[in-house]
BALOBA-1460 file (C-alpha; in Angstrom, 3 decimals):
// residues 133
<rec num="1" residu="m" x="8.670" y="87.217" z="114.476"/>
<rec num="2" residu="r" x="11.285" y="89.819" z="114.777"/>
<rec num="3" residu="r" x="8.874" y="92.387" z="116.542"/>
<rec num="4" residu="d" x="7.838" y="89.587" z="118.923"/>
<rec num="5" residu="a" x="11.558" y="88.777" z="119.932"/>
<rec num="6" residu="y" x="12.330" y="92.593" z="120.007"/>
<rec num="7" residu="a" x="9.429" y="93.203" z="122.511"/>
<rec num="8" residu="k" x="10.561" y="89.889" z="124.616"/>
<rec num="9" residu="l" x="13.907" y="91.692" z="124.951"/>
<rec num="10" residu="l" x="12.486" y="94.874" z="126.075"/>
<rec num="11" residu="q" x="10.205" y="92.979" z="128.330"/>
<rec num="12" residu="a" x="12.964" y="91.145" z="130.005"/>
<rec num="13" residu="i" x="15.126" y="94.347" z="129.992"/>
<rec num="14" residu="s" x="12.445" y="96.032" z="131.785"/>
<rec num="15" residu="e" x="12.105" y="93.706" z="134.649"/>
<rec num="16" residu="f" x="15.665" y="93.340" z="134.972"/>
<rec num="17" residu="t" x="16.234" y="96.769" z="135.428"/>
<rec num="18" residu="e" x="13.278" y="97.327" z="138.051"/>
<rec num="19" residu="r" x="14.570" y="94.695" z="140.059"/>
<rec num="20" residu="g" x="18.320" y="96.112" z="139.757"/>
<rec num="21" residu="r" x="16.898" y="99.179" z="140.785"/>
<rec num="22" residu="e" x="15.052" y="97.878" z="143.981"/>
<rec num="23" residu="v" x="18.366" y="96.259" z="144.683"/>
<rec num="24" residu="q" x="20.534" y="99.432" z="144.163"/>
<rec num="25" residu="v" x="18.062" y="101.338" z="146.511"/>
<rec num="26" residu="l" x="18.626" y="98.711" z="149.392"/>
<rec num="27" residu="l" x="22.428" y="99.109" z="149.114"/>
<rec num="28" residu="k" x="22.041" y="102.721" z="149.258"/>
<rec num="29" residu="q" x="19.732" y="102.557" z="152.391"/>
<rec num="30" residu="g" x="22.875" y="100.299" z="153.990"/>
<rec num="31" residu="m" x="20.987" y="97.012" z="153.347"/>
<rec num="32" residu="a" x="21.401" y="93.698" z="151.672"/>
<rec num="33" residu="p" x="18.839" y="92.089" z="149.595"/>
<rec num="34" residu="a" x="17.260" y="88.914" z="150.470"/>
<rec num="35" residu="p" x="19.200" y="85.731" z="148.809"/>
<rec num="36" residu="q" x="15.739" y="84.788" z="147.480"/>
<rec num="37" residu="a" x="15.535" y="88.206" z="145.569"/>
<rec num="38" residu="l" x="19.096" y="87.938" z="144.478"/>
<rec num="39" residu="g" x="18.319" y="84.346" z="143.080"/>
<rec num="40" residu="e" x="15.188" y="86.071" z="141.323"/>
<rec num="41" residu="f" x="17.892" y="89.033" z="139.774"/>
<rec num="42" residu="r" x="20.025" y="86.079" z="138.511"/>
<rec num="43" residu="a" x="17.366" y="84.221" z="136.925"/>
<rec num="44" residu="l" x="15.987" y="87.513" z="135.295"/>
<rec num="45" residu="l" x="19.731" y="87.767" z="133.697"/>
<rec num="46" residu="k" x="19.193" y="84.437" z="132.507"/>
<rec num="47" residu="e" x="15.790" y="85.387" z="130.929"/>
<rec num="48" residu="l" x="17.602" y="88.496" z="129.547"/>
<rec num="49" residu="e" x="19.974" y="85.950" z="127.844"/>
<rec num="50" residu="e" x="17.242" y="83.706" z="126.064"/>
<rec num="51" residu="a" x="15.812" y="87.125" z="124.855"/>
<rec num="52" residu="v" x="19.051" y="88.601" z="123.159"/>
<rec num="53" residu="a" x="19.175" y="84.749" z="121.436"/>
<rec num="54" residu="a" x="16.075" y="85.461" z="120.402"/>
<rec num="55" residu="v" x="17.097" y="88.800" z="118.722"/>
<rec num="56" residu="e" x="19.913" y="87.427" z="117.439"/>
<rec num="57" residu="l" x="18.424" y="84.836" z="115.578"/>
<rec num="58" residu="e" x="16.008" y="87.397" z="113.842"/>
<rec num="59" residu="g" x="18.608" y="89.926" z="113.385"/>
<rec num="60" residu="p" x="19.397" y="92.389" z="111.279"/>
<rec num="61" residu="k" x="22.859" y="91.991" z="112.398"/>
<rec num="62" residu="k" x="23.420" y="95.911" z="113.750"/>
<rec num="63" residu="v" x="20.459" y="95.012" z="116.115"/>
<rec num="64" residu="a" x="21.682" y="91.533" z="117.172"/>
<rec num="65" residu="t" x="24.853" y="93.242" z="118.133"/>
<rec num="66" residu="a" x="23.190" y="96.201" z="119.862"/>
<rec num="67" residu="a" x="20.970" y="93.449" z="121.731"/>
<rec num="68" residu="f" x="24.061" y="91.472" z="122.829"/>
<rec num="69" residu="n" x="25.747" y="94.759" z="123.963"/>
<rec num="70" residu="v" x="22.446" y="95.677" z="126.310"/>
<rec num="71" residu="m" x="23.091" y="92.295" z="127.822"/>
<rec num="72" residu="a" x="26.743" y="92.920" z="128.411"/>
<rec num="73" residu="h" x="26.164" y="96.073" z="129.934"/>
<rec num="74" residu="l" x="23.307" y="94.608" z="132.083"/>
<rec num="75" residu="a" x="25.601" y="91.813" z="133.018"/>
<rec num="76" residu="m" x="28.298" y="94.210" z="134.374"/>
<rec num="77" residu="w" x="25.678" y="95.962" z="136.208"/>
<rec num="78" residu="h" x="24.618" y="93.026" z="137.953"/>
<rec num="79" residu="a" x="27.831" y="92.274" z="138.504"/>
<rec num="80" residu="c" x="28.755" y="95.757" z="140.090"/>
<rec num="81" residu="l" x="25.528" y="95.314" z="142.363"/>
<rec num="82" residu="v" x="26.549" y="91.778" z="143.836"/>
<rec num="83" residu="t" x="30.009" y="93.299" z="144.441"/>
<rec num="84" residu="d" x="28.875" y="96.044" z="146.512"/>
<rec num="85" residu="i" x="26.823" y="93.688" z="148.122"/>
<rec num="86" residu="v" x="29.631" y="91.359" z="149.001"/>
<rec num="87" residu="y" x="31.771" y="94.485" z="150.075"/>
<rec num="88" residu="r" x="29.327" y="95.528" z="152.545"/>
<rec num="89" residu="v" x="29.282" y="92.288" z="153.981"/>
<rec num="90" residu="d" x="33.039" y="92.172" z="154.314"/>
<rec num="91" residu="l" x="34.659" y="95.573" z="154.216"/>
<rec num="92" residu="s" x="37.933" y="93.617" z="154.353"/>
<rec num="93" residu="i" x="37.604" y="93.141" z="150.466"/>
<rec num="94" residu="p" x="38.523" y="96.052" z="148.314"/>
<rec num="95" residu="r" x="35.946" y="97.739" z="146.011"/>
<rec num="96" residu="q" x="37.623" y="97.954" z="142.442"/>
<rec num="97" residu="g" x="36.201" y="98.253" z="138.958"/>
<rec num="98" residu="r" x="33.360" y="100.384" z="138.016"/>
<rec num="99" residu="s" x="30.862" y="101.611" z="140.139"/>
<rec num="100" residu="v" x="27.475" y="100.833" z="140.031"/>
<rec num="101" residu="e" x="26.244" y="103.930" z="138.872"/>
<rec num="102" residu="e" x="28.827" y="103.801" z="135.893"/>
<rec num="103" residu="a" x="27.762" y="100.655" z="134.778"/>
<rec num="104" residu="e" x="23.852" y="101.461" z="134.966"/>
<rec num="105" residu="a" x="24.709" y="104.526" z="133.178"/>
<rec num="106" residu="a" x="26.416" y="102.613" z="130.346"/>
<rec num="107" residu="a" x="23.598" y="99.998" z="130.402"/>
<rec num="108" residu="i" x="21.006" y="102.573" z="129.597"/>
<rec num="109" residu="e" x="22.971" y="103.944" z="126.664"/>
<rec num="110" residu="a" x="22.979" y="100.575" z="125.594"/>
<rec num="111" residu="v" x="19.406" y="100.060" z="125.725"/>
<rec num="112" residu="v" x="18.631" y="103.424" z="124.035"/>
<rec num="113" residu="e" x="20.759" y="102.119" z="121.265"/>
<rec num="114" residu="f" x="19.056" y="99.005" z="120.756"/>
<rec num="115" residu="k" x="15.735" y="100.520" z="120.748"/>
<rec num="116" residu="t" x="16.946" y="103.047" z="118.283"/>
<rec num="117" residu="l" x="18.466" y="100.199" z="115.855"/>
<rec num="118" residu="a" x="15.460" y="97.928" z="116.654"/>
<rec num="119" residu="r" x="13.224" y="100.459" z="115.751"/>
<rec num="120" residu="g" x="14.823" y="101.217" z="112.426"/>
<rec num="121" residu="a" x="14.733" y="97.654" z="111.303"/>
<rec num="122" residu="l" x="11.313" y="97.184" z="111.915"/>
<rec num="123" residu="d" x="10.472" y="100.401" z="110.064"/>
<rec num="124" residu="d" x="12.715" y="99.406" z="107.330"/>
<rec num="125" residu="p" x="12.519" y="95.611" z="107.080"/>
<rec num="126" residu="s" x="14.122" y="95.266" z="103.684"/>
<rec num="127" residu="g" x="17.603" y="97.156" z="105.259"/>
<rec num="128" residu="a" x="17.482" y="99.441" z="102.432"/>
<rec num="129" residu="l" x="17.704" y="102.203" z="104.624"/>
<rec num="130" residu="d" x="21.052" y="102.538" z="106.682"/>
<rec num="131" residu="i" x="19.457" y="102.209" z="110.311"/>
<rec num="132" residu="t" x="22.955" y="103.332" z="111.846"/>
<rec num="133" residu="q" x="22.499" y="107.047" z="110.693"/>
């Protein structure tokens, strides 16, 4: 069950980041994604949340915390992308907060941490080893 939960989360991360990068490329080209694409992107965020919930149930706590951290960072990246879309539509709105690139970099770091902890938890299911080192 634990392995399945981790795999489901990694799949959700992959799909979400793929769609996010598509949106990011469009923005860099000066175009906005279609409303349907944004709806699908939001739906992928919901799938990500569900996958994180499964990891939280399976544990261990350190991996669950890392999974939640991934979701938080990917949600921030999503918010930055949506903010950039709104900003491009209405230039009178001031651009504030993290850049898309900063949010993406933080999300990537969170994913790497999750993978490391998840791999450790699968290799040491008893928790006898400290998987944080």
